[in-house]
DRENDO-1510 file (C-alpha; in Angstrom, 1 decimal, always signed):
<recs>
REC; n; res; u; v; w
REC; 1; MET; -11.5; +1.1; -59.6 .
REC; 2; TYR; -9.9; +0.0; -62.8 .
REC; 3; ALA; -9.0; -3.6; -63.4 .
REC; 4; PRO; -6.3; -4.9; -61.1 .
REC; 5; GLU; -3.6; -5.1; -63.8 .
REC; 6; ILE; -4.4; -1.4; -64.8 .
REC; 7; GLU; -4.3; -0.2; -61.2 .
REC; 8; LYS; -0.9; -2.0; -60.8 .
REC; 9; LEU; +0.5; -0.3; -63.9 .
REC; 10; LEU; -0.7; +3.1; -62.8 .
REC; 11; LYS; +0.9; +2.7; -59.5 .
REC; 12; GLN; +4.2; +1.6; -61.0 .
REC; 13; LYS; +4.2; +4.7; -63.2 .
REC; 14; LYS; +3.1; +6.9; -60.3 .
REC; 15; ILE; +0.0; +8.0; -62.2 .
REC; 16; SER; -2.9; +9.3; -60.2 .
REC; 17; LEU; -6.5; +10.3; -61.1 .
REC; 18; GLY; -6.4; +13.8; -62.4 .
REC; 19; ASP; -2.9; +13.6; -63.9 .
REC; 20; GLN; -2.5; +14.5; -67.6 .
REC; 21; VAL; -1.5; +11.3; -69.5 .
REC; 22; LYS; -0.7; +10.2; -73.0 .
REC; 23; VAL; -2.3; +6.9; -74.0 .
REC; 24; VAL; -1.5; +5.0; -77.1 .
REC; 25; SER; -3.8; +2.2; -78.2 .
REC; 26; SER; -4.9; +0.6; -81.4 .
REC; 27; SER; -7.4; +3.4; -81.7 .
REC; 28; GLY; -4.7; +6.1; -81.8 .
REC; 29; GLU; -3.0; +8.5; -79.5 .
REC; 30; PHE; -4.9; +10.5; -76.8 .
REC; 31; ILE; -3.7; +13.1; -74.3 .
REC; 32; GLY; -5.9; +14.2; -71.5 .
REC; 33; LEU; -6.8; +13.9; -67.8 .
REC; 34; LEU; -7.2; +10.5; -66.3 .
REC; 35; MET; -10.7; +10.2; -64.9 .
REC; 36; PRO; -12.2; +7.8; -62.4 .
REC; 37; ARG; -13.8; +4.7; -63.9 .
REC; 38; PRO; -17.7; +5.0; -63.8 .
REC; 39; GLU; -19.4; +2.7; -61.3 .
REC; 40; TYR; -20.8; +0.6; -64.2 .
REC; 41; GLY; -18.9; -0.5; -67.2 .
REC; 42; ASP; -15.8; -2.3; -68.4 .
REC; 43; GLN; -13.0; -2.1; -65.8 .
REC; 44; GLY; -10.5; -2.4; -68.6 .
REC; 45; VAL; -11.5; +0.8; -70.3 .
REC; 46; LEU; -9.6; +3.9; -69.4 .
REC; 47; ILE; -11.6; +7.2; -69.1 .
REC; 48; ILE; -9.7; +10.2; -70.4 .
REC; 49; LYS; -10.9; +13.8; -70.4 .
REC; 50; LEU; -9.6; +15.5; -73.6 .
REC; 51; ASN; -8.7; +19.1; -73.8 .
REC; 52; THR; -12.0; +19.7; -75.6 .
REC; 53; GLY; -13.7; +18.8; -72.3 .
REC; 54; TYR; -15.2; +15.6; -73.6 .
REC; 55; ASN; -14.5; +12.2; -72.0 .
REC; 56; VAL; -13.5; +9.2; -74.1 .
REC; 57; GLY; -13.2; +5.5; -73.2 .
REC; 58; ILE; -10.0; +3.8; -74.5 .
REC; 59; ALA; -9.7; +0.1; -74.7 .
REC; 60; PRO; -6.1; -0.5; -73.5 .
REC; 61; LEU; -5.3; -3.2; -76.0 .
REC; 62; SER; -1.5; -2.6; -75.5 .
REC; 63; LEU; -1.5; -1.5; -71.9 .
REC; 64; ASN; +1.2; -3.9; -70.9 .
REC; 65; ASP; +3.5; -2.1; -73.3 .
REC; 66; PRO; +5.5; +0.5; -71.2 .
REC; 67; THR; +5.0; +3.1; -73.9 .
REC; 68; SER; +1.2; +2.7; -74.0 .
REC; 69; ILE; +0.5; +5.1; -71.1 .
REC; 70; GLU; +2.8; +7.8; -69.9 .
REC; 71; ILE; +2.4; +10.7; -67.5 .
REC; 72; VAL; +2.6; +14.1; -69.1 .
REC; 73; SER; +2.1; +16.2; -66.0 .
REC; 74; LYS; +0.9; +15.8; -62.4 .
REC; 75; SER; -2.4; +17.2; -61.4 .
REC; 76; SER; -2.2; +20.7; -60.0 .
REC; 77; LEU; -5.7; +20.5; -58.6 .
REC; 78; THR; -6.5; +20.1; -55.0 .
REC; 79; LYS; -9.7; +18.8; -53.5 .
REC; 80; PRO; -11.1; +19.0; -50.0 .
REC; 81; THR; -11.2; +15.9; -47.9 .
REC; 82; ASN; -14.5; +16.9; -46.2 .
REC; 83; ILE; -17.0; +19.5; -47.5 .
REC; 84; LYS; -18.9; +21.0; -44.6 .
REC; 85; THR; -21.5; +23.7; -44.3 .
REC; 86; ALA; -19.9; +27.0; -43.6 .
REC; 87; LYS; -20.0; +28.8; -40.3 .
REC; 88; PRO; -23.0; +31.1; -39.7 .
REC; 89; THR; -23.0; +34.4; -41.5 .
REC; 90; ASN; -22.1; +36.3; -38.3 .
REC; 91; SER; -18.7; +34.6; -38.2 .
REC; 92; PRO; -15.8; +37.1; -38.6 .
REC; 93; GLU; -13.9; +34.6; -40.7 .
REC; 94; LYS; -13.4; +35.8; -44.3 .
REC; 95; HIS; -11.3; +34.8; -47.3 .
REC; 96; ILE; -9.1; +37.8; -48.4 .
REC; 97; GLY; -8.5; +39.0; -51.9 .
REC; 98; ALA; -5.2; +38.7; -53.8 .
REC; 99; ASN; -4.0; +42.1; -52.7 .
REC; 100; GLY; -4.0; +41.2; -49.0 .
REC; 101; SER; -7.2; +43.1; -48.2 .
REC; 102; ALA; -10.9; +42.6; -48.8 .
REC; 103; GLY; -11.7; +42.6; -52.5 .
REC; 104; GLU; -13.9; +45.1; -54.3 .
REC; 105; VAL; -16.5; +42.4; -55.0 .
REC; 106; VAL; -17.6; +39.8; -52.5 .
REC; 107; VAL; -18.6; +36.4; -53.9 .
REC; 108; LEU; -21.0; +34.6; -51.6 .
REC; 109; GLY; -21.4; +30.8; -52.1 .
REC; 110; CYS; -25.0; +29.5; -51.6 .
REC; 111; GLY; -24.6; +26.2; -53.4 .
REC; 112; GLY; -25.3; +25.1; -57.0 .
REC; 113; THR; -22.9; +24.2; -59.7 .
REC; 114; ILE; -21.9; +27.8; -60.8 .
REC; 115; ALA; -18.3; +27.5; -59.5 .
REC; 116; SER; -17.2; +23.9; -59.1 .
REC; 117; LYS; -14.2; +21.6; -59.6 .
REC; 118; VAL; -13.9; +17.9; -60.4 .
REC; 119; ASP; -13.2; +15.6; -57.5 .
REC; 120; TYR; -11.0; +13.0; -59.3 .
REC; 121; LYS; -11.6; +10.4; -56.6 .
REC; 122; SER; -15.3; +10.2; -57.2 .
REC; 123; GLY; -15.9; +12.0; -60.5 .
REC; 124; ALA; -18.2; +14.4; -58.8 .
REC; 125; VAL; -18.0; +18.2; -58.7 .
REC; 126; TYR; -17.8; +20.4; -55.6 .
REC; 127; PRO; -17.9; +24.1; -55.0 .
REC; 128; ALA; -14.8; +26.2; -55.5 .
REC; 129; ILE; -15.3; +29.1; -53.3 .
REC; 130; SER; -12.0; +30.4; -51.9 .
REC; 131; PRO; -10.3; +33.2; -53.9 .
REC; 132; GLU; -7.4; +30.8; -54.7 .
REC; 133; GLU; -9.8; +28.2; -56.1 .
REC; 134; LEU; -11.8; +30.8; -58.1 .
REC; 135; ARG; -8.7; +32.4; -59.5 .
REC; 136; ALA; -7.4; +29.0; -60.5 .
REC; 137; SER; -10.6; +28.0; -62.1 .
REC; 138; PHE; -11.3; +31.4; -63.7 .
REC; 139; PRO; -8.0; +33.3; -64.1 .
REC; 140; GLN; -9.7; +36.1; -65.9 .
REC; 141; ILE; -11.4; +37.3; -62.7 .
REC; 142; GLU; -8.2; +39.3; -61.9 .
REC; 143; LYS; -8.7; +41.4; -65.0 .
REC; 144; ILE; -12.2; +42.3; -63.9 .
REC; 145; SER; -12.0; +42.9; -60.1 .
REC; 146; THR; -10.3; +42.0; -56.9 .
REC; 147; ILE; -12.6; +39.6; -54.9 .
REC; 148; HIS; -13.0; +38.1; -51.5 .
REC; 149; THR; -15.3; +35.2; -50.7 .
REC; 150; LYS; -17.5; +33.6; -48.1 .
REC; 151; GLN; -19.3; +30.3; -48.2 .
REC; 152; LEU; -22.8; +30.7; -46.6 .
REC; 153; PHE; -24.0; +27.2; -47.3 .
REC; 154; SER; -23.7; +24.6; -49.9 .
REC; 155; ILE; -27.1; +23.0; -50.7 .
REC; 156; PHE; -29.4; +22.2; -53.6 .
REC; 157; SER; -31.5; +25.2; -54.4 .
REC; 158; GLU; -34.7; +23.3; -53.9 .
REC; 159; ASP; -33.7; +22.9; -50.2 .
REC; 160; MET; -33.7; +26.7; -49.8 .
REC; 161; SER; -36.1; +28.1; -47.1 .
REC; 162; VAL; -37.0; +31.5; -45.7 .
REC; 163; TRP; -34.1; +31.0; -43.2 .
REC; 164; HIS; -31.6; +30.8; -46.1 .
REC; 165; TRP; -33.0; +33.9; -47.7 .
REC; 166; GLN; -32.6; +35.8; -44.4 .
REC; 167; GLN; -29.0; +34.6; -44.1 .
REC; 168; MET; -28.2; +35.8; -47.6 .
REC; 169; ALA; -29.7; +39.2; -46.8 .
REC; 170; GLU; -27.8; +39.6; -43.5 .
REC; 171; ALA; -24.6; +38.6; -45.2 .
REC; 172; CYS; -25.2; +41.2; -47.9 .
REC; 173; ILE; -25.8; +43.9; -45.4 .
REC; 174; ALA; -22.6; +43.0; -43.5 .
REC; 175; GLU; -20.6; +43.3; -46.7 .
REC; 176; ILE; -22.2; +46.6; -47.7 .
REC; 177; LYS; -21.4; +48.1; -44.3 .
REC; 178; GLU; -17.8; +47.0; -44.9 .
REC; 179; GLY; -17.7; +49.0; -48.1 .
REC; 180; VAL; -17.9; +46.5; -51.0 .
REC; 181; THR; -18.4; +47.7; -54.5 .
REC; 182; GLY; -20.8; +44.9; -55.3 .
REC; 183; ILE; -22.0; +41.5; -54.3 .
REC; 184; VAL; -22.3; +38.3; -56.3 .
REC; 185; LEU; -24.3; +35.3; -54.9 .
REC; 186; MET; -23.6; +31.9; -56.5 .
REC; 187; HIS; -26.9; +30.0; -56.4 .
REC; 188; GLY; -28.5; +26.9; -57.9 .
REC; 189; THR; -30.8; +27.7; -60.8 .
REC; 190; ASP; -34.0; +25.8; -60.0 .
REC; 191; THR; -35.2; +28.2; -57.3 .
REC; 192; LEU; -33.1; +31.2; -58.2 .
REC; 193; GLY; -36.1; +33.4; -59.0 .
REC; 194; TYR; -37.6; +32.8; -55.5 .
REC; 195; SER; -34.4; +33.9; -53.8 .
REC; 196; SER; -33.8; +36.9; -55.9 .
REC; 197; ALA; -37.4; +38.1; -55.4 .
REC; 198; ALA; -37.1; +37.5; -51.6 .
REC; 199; LEU; -33.9; +39.6; -51.3 .
REC; 200; SER; -35.5; +42.3; -53.5 .
REC; 201; PHE; -38.2; +42.9; -50.9 .
REC; 202; MET; -35.9; +42.5; -47.8 .
REC; 203; LEU; -33.2; +44.9; -49.1 .
REC; 204; GLN; -34.6; +48.0; -50.7 .
REC; 205; ASN; -32.9; +51.2; -51.7 .
REC; 206; LEU; -29.6; +49.5; -52.1 .
REC; 207; PRO; -26.4; +51.5; -52.6 .
REC; 208; VAL; -24.6; +48.8; -54.6 .
REC; 209; PRO; -25.6; +45.9; -56.9 .
REC; 210; ILE; -26.5; +42.5; -55.7 .
REC; 211; VAL; -26.1; +40.0; -58.5 .
REC; 212; PHE; -27.3; +36.4; -58.4 .
REC; 213; VAL; -25.7; +34.0; -60.8 .
REC; 214; GLY; -26.0; +30.3; -61.5 .
REC; 215; ALA; -25.0; +27.7; -64.1 .
REC; 216; GLN; -27.2; +25.3; -66.0 .
REC; 217; ARG; -24.3; +22.9; -66.7 .
REC; 218; SER; -21.5; +21.9; -64.4 .
REC; 219; SER; -17.9; +22.5; -64.8 .
REC; 220; ASP; -17.0; +19.0; -65.9 .
REC; 221; ARG; -19.0; +19.5; -69.1 .
REC; 222; PRO; -17.4; +21.2; -72.1 .
REC; 223; SER; -20.6; +23.2; -72.6 .
REC; 224; SER; -20.6; +24.6; -69.1 .
REC; 225; ASP; -21.9; +28.1; -68.8 .
REC; 226; ASN; -20.3; +28.7; -65.3 .
REC; 227; GLU; -17.3; +30.7; -66.5 .
REC; 228; GLN; -19.2; +33.2; -68.7 .
REC; 229; ASN; -22.0; +33.6; -66.2 .
REC; 230; LEU; -19.6; +34.2; -63.2 .
REC; 231; LEU; -17.3; +36.6; -65.0 .
REC; 232; ASN; -20.2; +38.6; -66.4 .
REC; 233; ALA; -21.8; +38.7; -62.9 .
REC; 234; ILE; -18.6; +40.0; -61.3 .
REC; 235; PHE; -18.3; +42.6; -64.1 .
REC; 236; ALA; -21.9; +43.6; -63.5 .
REC; 237; ALA; -21.3; +43.9; -59.8 .
REC; 238; LYS; -19.1; +46.9; -60.5 .
REC; 239; ALA; -21.5; +48.6; -62.9 .
REC; 240; ASP; -23.5; +51.7; -62.1 .
REC; 241; PHE; -26.8; +50.3; -60.8 .
REC; 242; ALA; -28.0; +49.3; -57.4 .
REC; 243; GLU; -30.7; +46.6; -57.5 .
REC; 244; VAL; -31.1; +42.9; -56.8 .
REC; 245; SER; -30.5; +41.2; -60.1 .
REC; 246; VAL; -29.8; +37.9; -61.9 .
REC; 247; CYS; -27.0; +37.5; -64.5 .
REC; 248; MET; -27.3; +34.5; -66.9 .
REC; 249; HIS; -26.6; +33.6; -70.5 .
REC; 250; GLY; -28.4; +35.8; -73.0 .
REC; 251; GLU; -28.4; +33.3; -75.8 .
REC; 252; SER; -27.1; +29.8; -76.4 .
REC; 253; ASN; -23.6; +30.9; -77.4 .
REC; 254; ASP; -21.0; +32.6; -75.1 .
REC; 255; SER; -21.4; +36.1; -76.7 .
REC; 256; PHE; -23.2; +38.0; -73.9 .
REC; 257; ALA; -25.3; +37.7; -70.8 .
REC; 258; PHE; -28.5; +39.4; -69.7 .
REC; 259; LEU; -28.9; +41.1; -66.4 .
REC; 260; HIS; -32.5; +40.6; -65.1 .
REC; 261; ARG; -34.4; +42.4; -62.4 .
REC; 262; GLY; -34.7; +40.1; -59.4 .
REC; 263; THR; -38.5; +40.2; -59.3 .
REC; 264; ARG; -38.9; +39.5; -63.0 .
REC; 265; ILE; -36.9; +36.4; -63.7 .
REC; 266; ARG; -38.1; +33.0; -64.7 .
REC; 267; LYS; -36.3; +29.8; -65.6 .
REC; 268; MET; -38.0; +28.8; -68.9 .
REC; 269; HIS; -36.1; +25.7; -69.8 .
REC; 270; THR; -34.7; +22.7; -67.9 .
REC; 271; SER; -31.3; +22.6; -69.5 .
REC; 272; ARG; -30.6; +25.4; -72.1 .
REC; 273; ARG; -27.9; +27.8; -71.1 .
REC; 274; ASP; -30.1; +30.7; -72.0 .
REC; 275; ALA; -33.0; +29.4; -70.0 .
REC; 276; PHE; -33.7; +32.6; -68.0 .
REC; 277; ARG; -36.0; +35.3; -69.2 .
REC; 278; SER; -37.3; +38.5; -67.9 .
REC; 279; ILE; -41.1; +38.3; -67.9 .
REC; 280; ASN; -43.4; +41.3; -68.5 .
REC; 281; ALA; -40.3; +43.4; -68.7 .
REC; 282; SER; -37.1; +44.0; -70.5 .
REC; 283; PRO; -33.8; +42.8; -69.0 .
REC; 284; LEU; -31.9; +45.5; -67.2 .
REC; 285; ALA; -28.8; +45.3; -69.3 .
REC; 286; LYS; -26.8; +43.3; -71.9 .
REC; 287; ILE; -23.4; +42.4; -70.7 .
REC; 288; ASP; -20.1; +41.2; -72.2 .
REC; 289; TYR; -17.2; +41.4; -69.8 .
REC; 290; ALA; -14.7; +40.5; -72.6 .
REC; 291; SER; -15.5; +43.7; -74.5 .
REC; 292; ASN; -16.1; +45.8; -71.4 .
REC; 293; LYS; -19.7; +46.2; -72.4 .
REC; 294; PHE; -22.6; +47.1; -70.0 .
REC; 295; GLU; -25.5; +48.3; -72.2 .
REC; 296; LYS; -28.5; +49.4; -70.2 .
REC; 297; LEU; -31.8; +48.3; -71.7 .
REC; 298; GLN; -34.0; +50.1; -69.2 .
REC; 299; GLU; -33.6; +52.6; -66.4 .
REC; 300; THR; -32.2; +51.3; -63.1 .
REC; 301; LYS; -31.5; +52.8; -59.7 .
REC; 302; PRO; -27.9; +54.2; -59.8 .
REC; 303; ARG; -25.3; +53.1; -57.2 .
REC; 304; SER; -24.6; +55.5; -54.3 .
REC; 305; THR; -22.3; +55.9; -51.3 .
REC; 306; ASP; -25.2; +56.5; -48.9 .
REC; 307; VAL; -25.4; +53.3; -47.0 .
REC; 308; GLY; -27.7; +54.9; -44.4 .
REC; 309; LYS; -30.7; +55.0; -46.7 .
REC; 310; ILE; -30.9; +51.3; -47.3 .
REC; 311; GLU; -34.2; +49.8; -46.0 .
REC; 312; ILE; -33.7; +46.5; -44.3 .
REC; 313; ASN; -36.7; +44.4; -43.4 .
REC; 314; THR; -35.8; +40.7; -43.2 .
REC; 315; LYS; -38.9; +39.5; -41.3 .
REC; 316; MET; -40.8; +36.9; -43.4 .
REC; 317; SER; -43.4; +34.3; -42.8 .
REC; 318; ASP; -42.2; +30.8; -43.5 .
REC; 319; ASN; -45.7; +29.4; -43.6 .
REC; 320; VAL; -47.1; +30.5; -47.0 .
REC; 321; ALA; -48.7; +28.0; -49.4 .
REC; 322; MET; -48.8; +28.0; -53.2 .
REC; 323; ALA; -51.4; +26.1; -55.2 .
REC; 324; TYR; -51.7; +25.6; -59.0 .
REC; 325; PHE; -55.4; +25.6; -60.0 .
REC; 326; HIS; -56.6; +22.9; -62.4 .
REC; 327; PRO; -59.9; +21.8; -63.7 .
REC; 328; GLY; -61.7; +19.5; -61.3 .
REC; 329; MET; -59.9; +20.9; -58.3 .
REC; 330; GLN; -61.8; +19.8; -55.1 .
REC; 331; PRO; -63.2; +22.5; -52.8 .
REC; 332; GLY; -61.9; +20.4; -49.9 .
REC; 333; PHE; -58.3; +21.1; -51.0 .
REC; 334; PHE; -58.7; +24.7; -49.7 .
REC; 335; LYS; -59.5; +23.5; -46.2 .
REC; 336; HIS; -55.9; +22.4; -45.9 .
REC; 337; LEU; -54.8; +25.9; -46.6 .
REC; 338; SER; -56.3; +27.1; -43.3 .
REC; 339; ALA; -53.1; +25.9; -41.6 .
REC; 340; TYR; -51.1; +28.5; -43.4 .
REC; 341; ASP; -50.6; +32.2; -42.9 .
REC; 342; GLY; -51.5; +33.0; -46.5 .
REC; 343; ALA; -51.8; +31.4; -49.9 .
REC; 344; VAL; -50.9; +32.1; -53.5 .
REC; 345; VAL; -53.2; +30.6; -56.1 .
REC; 346; ILE; -51.8; +30.3; -59.6 .
REC; 347; ALA; -55.0; +31.0; -61.6 .
REC; 348; THR; -56.0; +30.7; -65.2 .
REC; 349; GLY; -56.4; +33.5; -67.7 .
REC; 350; MET; -57.0; +36.9; -66.2 .
REC; 351; GLY; -57.3; +35.4; -62.7 .
REC; 352; HIS; -59.9; +32.7; -62.6 .
REC; 353; VAL; -60.6; +29.5; -60.7 .
REC; 354; ALA; -63.8; +27.4; -60.7 .
REC; 355; THR; -66.8; +29.5; -59.3 .
REC; 356; ASN; -69.6; +27.9; -61.3 .
REC; 357; PRO; -71.7; +31.1; -61.6 .
REC; 358; PHE; -74.3; +29.4; -63.8 .
REC; 359; GLY; -75.0; +26.5; -61.5 .
REC; 360; GLU; -73.8; +23.7; -63.8 .
REC; 361; LYS; -74.6; +20.4; -62.0 .
REC; 362; HIS; -71.4; +18.7; -63.0 .
REC; 363; SER; -69.1; +21.6; -62.0 .
REC; 364; LYS; -67.8; +22.5; -58.6 .
REC; 365; SER; -67.1; +25.9; -57.1 .
REC; 366; LEU; -64.1; +27.0; -55.1 .
REC; 367; LEU; -65.7; +30.3; -54.1 .
REC; 368; GLU; -67.0; +29.3; -50.7 .
REC; 369; PRO; -63.8; +27.8; -49.4 .
REC; 370; ILE; -61.9; +30.8; -50.6 .
REC; 371; LYS; -64.3; +33.1; -48.8 .
REC; 372; GLU; -63.9; +31.0; -45.6 .
REC; 373; LEU; -60.1; +31.4; -45.8 .
REC; 374; ILE; -60.3; +35.2; -46.3 .
REC; 375; SER; -62.9; +35.6; -43.5 .
REC; 376; SER; -60.4; +33.7; -41.3 .
REC; 377; ASN; -57.8; +36.4; -42.0 .
REC; 378; ILE; -55.8; +34.2; -44.3 .
REC; 379; PRO; -55.0; +36.3; -47.4 .
REC; 380; VAL; -55.5; +34.6; -50.8 .
REC; 381; VAL; -53.3; +36.1; -53.5 .
REC; 382; PHE; -53.8; +35.3; -57.2 .
REC; 383; ALA; -50.9; +35.1; -59.8 .
REC; 384; PRO; -51.2; +34.2; -63.5 .
REC; 385; GLN; -50.6; +30.8; -65.0 .
REC; 386; THR; -49.9; +32.5; -68.3 .
REC; 387; LEU; -46.9; +34.4; -66.8 .
REC; 388; SER; -47.1; +37.1; -69.4 .
REC; 389; GLY; -49.9; +39.7; -69.1 .
REC; 390; ARG; -51.7; +40.9; -66.0 .
REC; 391; LEU; -54.7; +39.8; -63.9 .
REC; 392; ASN; -58.0; +41.6; -64.5 .
REC; 393; LEU; -60.8; +40.4; -62.2 .
REC; 394; ASN; -63.3; +42.8; -63.7 .
REC; 395; VAL; -63.9; +41.2; -67.2 .
REC; 396; TYR; -65.7; +37.9; -66.5 .
REC; 397; SER; -68.2; +36.8; -63.9 .
REC; 398; ALA; -65.7; +34.4; -62.2 .
REC; 399; GLY; -63.2; +37.3; -61.7 .
REC; 400; ARG; -65.8; +39.6; -60.3 .
REC; 401; LEU; -67.1; +37.0; -57.8 .
REC; 402; LEU; -63.5; +36.3; -56.7 .
REC; 403; LYS; -62.8; +40.0; -56.3 .
REC; 404; GLU; -65.9; +40.5; -54.2 .
REC; 405; ALA; -64.8; +37.6; -52.1 .
REC; 406; GLY; -61.6; +39.5; -51.3 .
REC; 407; VAL; -59.0; +37.8; -53.5 .
REC; 408; ILE; -55.9; +39.9; -53.9 .
REC; 409; GLY; -54.0; +40.6; -57.2 .
REC; 410; ASP; -56.3; +42.5; -59.5 .
REC; 411; GLY; -54.2; +44.4; -62.0 .
REC; 412; CYS; -50.9; +42.7; -61.0 .
REC; 413; ASP; -48.5; +41.1; -63.5 .
REC; 414; TYR; -46.0; +39.6; -61.1 .
REC; 415; LEU; -44.7; +36.1; -61.4 .
REC; 416; PRO; -46.1; +33.3; -59.2 .
REC; 417; GLU; -42.7; +32.9; -57.4 .
REC; 418; THR; -42.5; +36.7; -57.0 .
REC; 419; ALA; -46.0; +36.8; -55.5 .
REC; 420; PHE; -45.0; +33.9; -53.2 .
REC; 421; ALA; -41.8; +35.7; -52.0 .
REC; 422; LYS; -43.7; +39.0; -51.7 .
REC; 423; LEU; -46.6; +37.5; -49.6 .
REC; 424; SER; -44.0; +35.8; -47.3 .
REC; 425; TRP; -42.3; +39.2; -46.8 .
REC; 426; VAL; -45.5; +41.2; -46.4 .
REC; 427; LEU; -46.8; +38.8; -43.8 .
REC; 428; GLY; -43.5; +39.5; -41.9 .
REC; 429; GLN; -44.4; +43.1; -41.9 .
REC; 430; THR; -48.1; +43.1; -41.0 .
REC; 431; LYS; -51.1; +40.8; -40.3 .
REC; 432; ASP; -53.7; +43.5; -41.1 .
REC; 433; MET; -55.7; +42.2; -44.1 .
REC; 434; LYS; -56.3; +45.7; -45.5 .
REC; 435; LYS; -52.6; +46.6; -45.3 .
REC; 436; ILE; -51.6; +43.2; -46.8 .
REC; 437; LYS; -53.9; +43.9; -49.8 .
REC; 438; GLU; -52.5; +47.4; -50.2 .
REC; 439; LEU; -48.8; +46.2; -50.1 .
REC; 440; MET; -49.4; +43.2; -52.4 .
REC; 441; GLU; -51.1; +45.3; -55.1 .
REC; 442; LYS; -48.5; +48.1; -54.9 .
REC; 443; ASN; -45.4; +48.1; -57.0 .
REC; 444; LEU; -42.5; +48.1; -54.5 .
REC; 445; VAL; -39.3; +47.0; -56.3 .
REC; 446; GLY; -40.3; +46.7; -60.0 .
REC; 447; GLU; -42.4; +43.5; -59.5 .
REC; 448; ILE; -45.6; +45.1; -61.0 .
REC; 449; SER; -45.4; +47.2; -64.1 .
REC; 450; SER; -47.6; +50.3; -64.8 .
REC; 451; ARG; -48.5; +49.1; -68.3 .
REC; 452; SER; -48.3; +46.0; -70.4 .
REC; 453; THR; -46.3; +45.7; -73.6 .
REC; 454; LEU; -45.7; +42.9; -76.1 .
REC; 455; ASP; -42.2; +44.0; -77.0 .
REC; 456; PHE; -40.3; +41.9; -74.4 .
REC; 457; ASP; -42.2; +38.7; -74.9 .
REC; 458; GLU; -41.3; +38.4; -78.6 .
REC; 459; PRO; -38.4; +36.3; -79.9 .
REC; 460; GLN; -37.4; +39.3; -82.0 .
REC; 461; PHE; -36.3; +41.1; -78.9 .
REC; 462; ILE; -33.6; +38.4; -78.3 .
REC; 463; GLU; -32.7; +38.5; -81.9 .
REC; 464; ARG; -32.2; +42.3; -81.8 .
REC; 465; CYS; -29.9; +42.0; -78.8 .
REC; 466; CYS; -27.8; +39.3; -80.6 .
REC; 467; GLU; -27.0; +41.7; -83.4 .
</recs>
């Protein structure tokens, strides 16, 4: 709350949080939205959100003057009184598009800050998921597509589990059967790559696009990327391709977005708007909804009307471990992995962990505990710490010993999170060790490339796309 005298004056003038006001002080004249006072700070300083999106603190030196603060307009924003997790995905309830029927594109809410509004009572942001809220927050949506929406859940992305991935997949299938043109999933960015990879394996041979989208910066910040990302994602959901993908900023400005294959995406920066990159591959497309541009950068599976050919396999193991190898790793660590159905080890170089082939007395070998896991029918899959490039267990002694032990992954260039999602999915299909190895080392949905190239790992590629 503000200082008592300020609260009294605001009440007299019928000014509420979120209203647009004009404040005159010794510092000048300011017009903007009245924001909540932060928990800490001077109770006598008004917080105003300017039209630029930035907040300013105004010392109300002449606040007792009736002309020092006046209402310009009342807030048109609404806020929920209680945010709850949505009903299960098999609920028949659905928000309807503007034309009174289901929209061409469905927007499924899975949490994150991609579409959010300011709660002026607390200063926090909350998801805006109904068509009315999305159209109010992003009015340009109507120029791109009709939409309908459904809130699956509203959680932080690090709280995602196999169950949430399965709910997403089932919701997508239900919408495809109802005839949607495309699907957009609003998702937090931190584990977005895991979810997009999981759906890529669960839903194969799709007839329409599934586009994940997130935001690095929330809607209460002037630098928010939520609008550009969401509008480009909805635009992409109507394009001629049919894969699981991720749509995010292509560079730091708002000029375009990249569409990435769902099994190739990695968040490469904690906060940059263009944090997401395709690894060991080109993005699928360069997108700019404002100029109606969808430029394909590599071949993609075209959309179709044949819903019957979609391959749906949503069974997954929720008991897979992932470990990052480091120097000095203790052999006893791997004994804990015996409680899991399988394990992904993020290995150095071309696929190495400590094997001590030369018997150095100060070194430890992880070879025996890895062999014990594999002999116990627990698959051990390697993925590269380097991200770019592929594993080759035939070059060095360590790699050859690990390959002989039965480690899976030789020749693969998938990302660690993709390997994790794939192993979870493969273990949902089979427990046969030979079949697991066969599926893990086979390219199923673009997660393993047939050849390596440097073109897409160089900054020049981004620069060329910005031209």
